[in-house]
C-alpha positions in Angstrom: -0.1 0.2 -0.2 2.8 2.9 0.9 5.1 1.3 -1.5 8.2 0.8 0.5 7.8 3.9 1.5 8.4 3.2 5.7 11.6 1.4 4.8 12.8 4.7 3.0 11.5 6.8 5.8 13.7 5.1 7.8 17.3 4.9 5.7 16.3 8.6 5.5 16.4 9.1 9.3 19.4 7.0 9.9 21.5 8.7 6.9 20.3 12.0 8.2 21.9 11.6 12.0 24.7 10.1 10.0 25.1 13.5 8.7 24.4 15.2 11.7 27.5 13.0 13.4 30.0 14.1 10.6 29.1 17.7 10.5 29.6 17.8 13.7 32.7 15.8 14.7 34.3 18.0 11.7 33.0 20.7 12.9 30.1 22.4 10.8 28.3 25.3 12.7 24.9 22.8 13.2 21.4 25.5 13.6 18.5 24.3 14.8 14.7 24.6 14.0 12.3 22.8 12.5 9.1 23.8 9.9 7.3 20.8 10.4 3.2 21.9 9.7 -0.2 20.6 10.4 0.1 16.5 12.4 3.7 16.7 12.7 3.7 20.5 14.4 3.6 18.2 18.3 6.5 16.9 17.0 9.2 20.0 16.5 10.3 20.1 19.8 11.6 16.6 20.0 14.2 17.6 17.1 16.8 18.6 20.5 16.0 14.6 21.8 16.5 13.6 18.2 20.0 15.7 18.1 21.2 14.0 21.2 21.0 10.5 19.9 24.8 12.0 18.1 25.4 15.3 19.5 26.2 16.3 23.2 23.0 17.6 24.6 25.2 21.2 25.5 25.8 21.0 21.7 21.9 21.0 21.0 21.3 23.7 22.9 24.2 25.7 21.7 23.1 25.1 18.1 19.7 26.9 19.2 20.8 29.8 20.7 24.4 31.2 20.2 25.2 29.0 16.6 21.8 30.2 15.2 22.9 33.6 16.2 26.2 33.0 14.1 24.7 31.4 11.3 21.9 34.6 11.0 24.9 37.1 11.5 23.6 38.5 14.8 26.3 37.2 17.5 26.2 39.6 20.3 22.8 40.4 19.9 20.3 36.9 19.6 21.6 33.3 21.2 23.0 34.6 24.7 21.9 36.6 27.9 23.0 40.0 28.4 22.4 43.5 28.7 20.3 44.9 25.5 20.1 41.4 23.7 17.1 39.8 22.6 16.4 37.2 25.0 13.5 35.1 25.5 14.2 32.8 29.2 13.1 29.7 30.0 13.4 27.7 33.5 12.3 24.0 32.8 11.7 21.4 35.5 14.2 18.8 34.9 18.2 19.6 33.7 18.7 19.5 29.6 22.1 18.6 30.2 21.3 15.5 32.0 18.1 14.3 30.1 17.4 16.8 27.4 13.7 14.9 26.9 13.0 17.8 29.6 12.5 20.3 26.2 10.1 17.4 24.2 6.5 18.0 24.0 5.8 21.3 23.5 7.2 23.0 26.4 5.6 20.8 28.7 8.2 20.8 31.1 8.9 25.1 30.9 8.1 26.2 34.1 8.7 29.6 32.5 8.6 31.5 29.9 9.8 35.5 30.0 9.1 36.5 26.4 9.8 40.1 25.0 9.9 41.5 28.4 7.1 39.8 29.6 6.4 36.5 31.5 4.1 34.5 28.8 3.9 31.5 31.5 4.7 31.0 34.9 4.2 27.2 36.7 7.3 28.2 39.0 4.6 27.7 41.6 4.1 24.1 41.5 8.0 24.1 41.2 9.0 25.7 44.3 6.1 23.8 46.3 7.8 20.7 45.5 11.4 21.7 46.2 13.7 21.4 49.5 14.6 24.9 50.6 19.1 24.8 50.8 20.2 26.7 53.4 23.6 28.3 52.4 25.0 29.9 55.2 26.7 33.2 55.4 30.2 33.4 54.1 30.0 30.2 52.8 32.2 30.2 49.7 30.9 29.2 46.3 32.1 28.5 42.6 32.6 31.5 41.3 32.8 30.2 37.5 30.9 27.8 36.0 28.5 25.4 38.3 25.3 25.5 38.1 23.1 24.3 41.3 19.9 22.3 41.4 17.2 22.3 43.9 16.8 18.9 45.1 13.3 17.9 45.2 11.3 16.0 48.2 9.7 13.6 45.9 11.9 10.0 45.0 11.3 10.4 41.3 13.5 13.0 40.5 
């Protein structure tokens, strides 16, 4: 009935991942974007997880931010968080560096979306209610660069 379409789609998917892996390996600047429409629109955010099959999660995130800015010739304006840049911010219920699938499902795990200078979605109250408050003593020495603190959950499934 499909005339071999399903095996062909699988071949195209495999070859696409191989091409992506090769491009990443040799240092090609890879951006991220999708053009899925109609019934497939809901699958566009799965691109993060698909790419993470052959690229480190950090590089997939860079593809969606700083590398896209470079490809658009808009470095210093897009793809980074700094004063005078166009930065929409998200807070994710999860750690995409450890499990990038938290960015799948059309933003279900996005607890906060700050877009165009305004809060677009705010679900932080639900996340904050399930956190354990960690106390850092006054004068405690914290790392100055390259570290991120993740809250501990009271639920055992975190």
